[in-house]
C-alpha positions as CSV (number, residue, x, y, z in Angstrom):
1,X,-6.8,-18.4,-9.4
2,X,-9.2,-16.5,-6.0
3,X,-12.4,-16.4,-6.5
4,X,-12.3,-12.4,-6.0
5,X,-10.1,-12.0,-9.3
6,X,-12.3,-14.3,-11.1
7,X,-15.2,-12.1,-10.0
8,X,-13.7,-9.4,-10.6
9,X,-12.5,-10.5,-14.1
10,X,-16.2,-11.5,-14.6
11,X,-17.6,-8.1,-14.7
12,X,-15.0,-6.7,-16.1
13,X,-15.6,-8.7,-19.4
14,X,-19.3,-8.3,-18.7
15,X,-19.3,-4.2,-18.8
16,X,-16.4,-4.2,-21.0
17,X,-14.1,-1.9,-19.1
18,X,-12.6,-1.7,-16.0
19,X,-15.6,0.3,-13.2
20,X,-12.9,2.0,-11.1
21,X,-9.9,3.9,-13.4
22,X,-6.3,3.2,-11.9
23,X,-5.8,6.4,-9.8
24,X,-9.7,5.5,-7.9
25,X,-8.5,1.9,-7.4
26,X,-5.3,3.0,-6.1
27,X,-7.3,5.5,-3.7
28,X,-10.1,2.4,-2.8
29,X,-7.0,0.4,-1.2
30,X,-5.3,3.3,0.5
31,X,-2.0,3.1,-1.7
32,X,-2.4,6.7,-3.2
33,X,-4.4,9.7,-2.5
34,X,-6.7,11.0,-5.4
35,X,-5.2,13.2,-7.0
36,X,-1.5,13.4,-5.1
37,X,1.5,11.8,-6.6
38,X,2.6,10.5,-3.1
39,X,2.2,6.7,-3.2
40,X,1.6,5.5,0.4
41,X,1.9,2.0,1.7
42,X,-0.3,0.8,4.5
43,X,1.6,-0.6,7.4
44,X,0.0,-3.9,7.5
45,X,2.2,-4.0,4.0
46,X,5.8,-3.8,5.7
47,X,6.1,-7.7,7.5
48,X,8.8,-7.9,9.6
49,X,9.3,-4.4,10.9
50,X,8.4,-3.4,14.6
51,X,8.5,0.1,15.5
52,X,10.3,3.1,14.1
53,X,13.3,2.8,11.9
54,X,16.2,3.3,14.3
55,X,17.9,6.5,14.0
56,X,21.9,7.1,15.2
57,X,21.9,9.3,18.2
58,X,23.4,12.8,17.9
59,X,26.1,12.5,19.8
60,X,27.0,9.3,18.0
61,X,26.6,7.0,20.6
62,X,24.4,3.8,20.2
63,X,20.5,4.2,21.1
64,X,20.7,0.6,21.8
65,X,23.7,0.0,23.8
66,X,22.4,-1.3,27.3
């Protein structure tokens, strides 16, 4: 078990309840702004993606053609 998770569980057991609410925890790690329904995913969580998604060009041609 991860040492950080052990420490968190120890604190929760000692206090008798989580220190942060679910909303506060998500806000703290950057997944969801407080009071907003939109869920955000940090860019570092998007492994394998390098740059913006390729969109087809308006004229129907391939943007990646050499």
